[in-house]
TIMI-830159 format. One line per field, with one value per residue (C-alpha): residue number from 1; x, y, z. Coordinates in nm, 2 decimals. Example, Ala and Ser with C-alpha at 12.3 -4.5 7.8 and 13.67 -1.06 7.14 Angstrom:
REM residues 2
resi c(1 2)
X c(1.23 1.37)
Y c(-0.45 -0.11)
Z c(0.78 0.71)
This chain:
REM residues 84
resi c(1 2 3 4 5 6 7 8 9 10 11 12 13 14 15 16 17 18 19 20 21 22 23 24 25 26 27 28 29 30 31 32 33 34 35 36 37 38 39 40 41 42 43 44 45 46 47 48 49 50 51 52 53 54 55 56 57 58 59 60 61 62 63 64 65 66 67 68 69 70 71 72 73 74 75 76 77 78 79 80 81 82 83 84)
X c(0.01 0.15 -0.05 0.19 0.45 0.52 0.38 0.59 0.76 0.55 0.81 0.97 1.27 1.09 1.26 1.02 1.23 1.56 1.69 1.62 1.26 0.97 0.79 0.83 0.79 0.38 0.37 0.59 0.35 0.05 0.16 0.23 -0.11 -0.25 -0.04 -0.12 -0.47 -0.47 -0.33 -0.56 -0.85 -0.72 -0.56 -0.73 -0.39 -0.33 0.07 0.22 0.50 0.62 0.78 1.11 1.17 1.09 1.29 1.60 1.65 1.93 1.85 1.53 1.21 1.10 1.41 1.21 0.90 1.04 1.18 0.88 0.69 0.93 0.92 0.51 0.58 0.77 0.53 0.24 0.45 0.53 0.16 0.05 0.31 0.19 -0.01 -0.36)
Y c(0.00 0.33 0.55 0.67 0.69 0.98 0.96 0.83 1.05 1.04 1.07 0.85 0.81 0.68 0.34 0.08 -0.18 -0.19 0.00 0.35 0.25 0.35 0.06 -0.28 -0.61 -0.62 -0.27 -0.39 -0.69 -0.46 -0.22 -0.50 -0.62 -0.29 -0.20 -0.52 -0.47 -0.10 -0.24 -0.46 -0.26 0.07 -0.11 -0.42 -0.60 -0.90 -0.88 -1.06 -0.87 -1.11 -1.41 -1.56 -1.32 -1.02 -1.14 -1.23 -0.94 -0.68 -0.42 -0.49 -0.37 -0.27 -0.07 0.25 0.37 0.43 0.09 -0.08 0.17 0.02 -0.34 -0.30 -0.13 -0.44 -0.71 -0.52 -0.48 -0.88 -0.91 -0.70 -0.89 -1.22 -1.42 -1.43)
Z c(-0.02 -0.11 0.04 0.33 0.03 -0.20 -0.52 -0.79 -1.02 -1.37 -1.61 -1.90 -1.70 -1.40 -1.27 -1.26 -1.11 -0.86 -0.61 -0.73 -0.83 -0.57 -0.62 -0.40 -0.56 -0.49 -0.62 -0.94 -0.98 -0.93 -1.22 -1.46 -1.45 -1.45 -1.75 -1.93 -1.85 -1.95 -2.31 -2.36 -2.28 -2.46 -2.77 -2.80 -2.75 -2.51 -2.40 -2.13 -1.96 -1.74 -1.91 -1.95 -2.24 -2.05 -1.73 -1.93 -2.14 -2.11 -2.05 -1.89 -2.02 -1.63 -1.61 -1.66 -1.82 -2.14 -2.15 -2.08 -2.36 -2.59 -2.48 -2.52 -2.87 -2.96 -2.86 -3.03 -3.37 -3.32 -3.29 -3.59 -3.80 -3.73 -3.96 -3.86)
């Protein structure tokens, strides 16, 4: 529960994971689930953000908001390029 913590900075460079992130492990999980749900609801594309591919990737897609957006864009493009 983040109610007692300062709000997260809303910037492309805001760290999502790691020692400089304002999210703890549960906060990160909640954030990832909320992003997956938002992408599906708003863009009509189902993405899975926490799988072997993302967790073994360097740099991590969870390094910052910017790297996560880039990763989501990559996943969406791949799905658009896949045969129906």
